[in-house]
C-alpha positions as CSV (number, residue, x, y, z in Angstrom):
1,M,1.7,93.6,16.5
2,H,3.9,90.9,17.9
3,T,4.9,93.1,20.9
4,V,1.2,93.5,21.8
5,Y,0.6,89.8,21.4
6,D,3.7,88.9,23.4
7,E,2.4,91.1,26.3
8,M,-1.1,89.6,26.1
9,A,0.3,86.0,26.0
10,A,2.6,86.7,29.0
11,A,-0.3,88.2,31.0
12,A,-2.6,85.2,30.1
13,G,-0.1,82.5,31.1
14,D,-1.5,79.1,30.2
15,R,-5.0,80.5,29.5
16,D,-6.5,81.3,26.1
17,L,-6.4,84.8,24.8
18,W,-9.8,86.4,24.3
19,M,-9.6,89.5,22.1
20,I,-12.6,91.8,21.7
21,G,-12.3,94.5,19.1
22,G,-13.1,95.6,15.6
23,G,-12.4,93.8,12.4
24,D,-9.2,95.7,11.7
25,L,-7.7,94.5,15.0
26,A,-8.7,90.9,14.3
27,G,-7.4,91.3,10.7
28,Q,-4.0,92.4,12.0
29,F,-3.8,89.3,14.2
30,A,-4.9,87.1,11.3
31,D,-2.2,88.7,9.0
32,A,0.4,87.9,11.6
33,G,-0.8,84.3,11.9
34,L,-1.9,84.9,15.5
35,L,-5.6,84.3,15.1
36,D,-6.9,80.7,15.2
37,E,-10.6,81.2,16.0
38,L,-13.2,83.9,15.4
39,I,-16.5,84.0,17.3
40,V,-19.1,86.3,15.8
41,S,-22.4,87.4,17.4
42,F,-25.0,88.5,14.9
43,A,-27.8,90.7,16.1
44,P,-30.8,91.5,13.8
45,V,-29.9,95.2,13.6
46,T,-26.5,94.4,12.1
47,I,-27.7,92.1,9.4
48,G,-27.9,93.8,6.1
49,A,-25.9,96.9,7.2
50,G,-23.4,96.2,4.4
51,A,-20.3,96.6,6.5
52,P,-17.6,93.9,6.0
53,L,-16.8,91.8,9.1
54,L,-13.0,92.1,8.4
55,P,-11.3,94.8,6.3
56,R,-9.3,92.1,4.4
57,H,-9.8,88.6,3.1
58,V,-9.3,85.9,5.7
59,E,-10.1,82.2,5.0
60,L,-12.6,81.0,7.5
61,E,-14.2,77.6,8.2
62,L,-17.5,77.5,10.1
63,T,-17.1,75.1,13.0
64,D,-20.2,75.8,15.2
65,L,-23.5,77.7,15.0
66,A,-25.5,78.5,18.1
67,R,-28.2,80.8,19.4
68,N,-28.3,83.1,22.4
69,R,-31.7,84.7,22.6
70,E,-31.9,87.1,19.6
71,F,-28.3,86.6,18.6
72,A,-26.8,84.0,16.2
73,I,-23.3,82.9,17.3
74,A,-21.0,81.6,14.6
75,T,-17.6,80.2,15.4
76,Y,-15.0,80.0,12.7
77,R,-11.6,78.4,12.5
78,V,-9.1,80.8,10.8
79,K,-7.3,78.9,8.1
80,P,-3.6,79.8,7.8
81,P,-2.8,82.1,4.9
82,V,-1.6,80.5,1.7
83,T,1.9,81.4,0.9
84,P,2.6,81.7,-2.8
85,E,5.3,79.4,-4.1
86,R,8.5,81.1,-5.4
């Protein structure tokens, strides 16, 4: 995962990385501590389908909510994973 991230970061230079993909890909970045924000577009057809957004538990904090025509756009800050004390 870090190899892919390193290549993406090198190609982006000083610009933000924008990743589009499925929940598993976003979850892998979150697991590695490489995801700091998640922007989700909800369309009416997807609401109620019962599929989880991410295939693992990721702590999120809602930071913005907007509307784009028929879509609801939710922006979340990804909270760092809690490391258990030893």
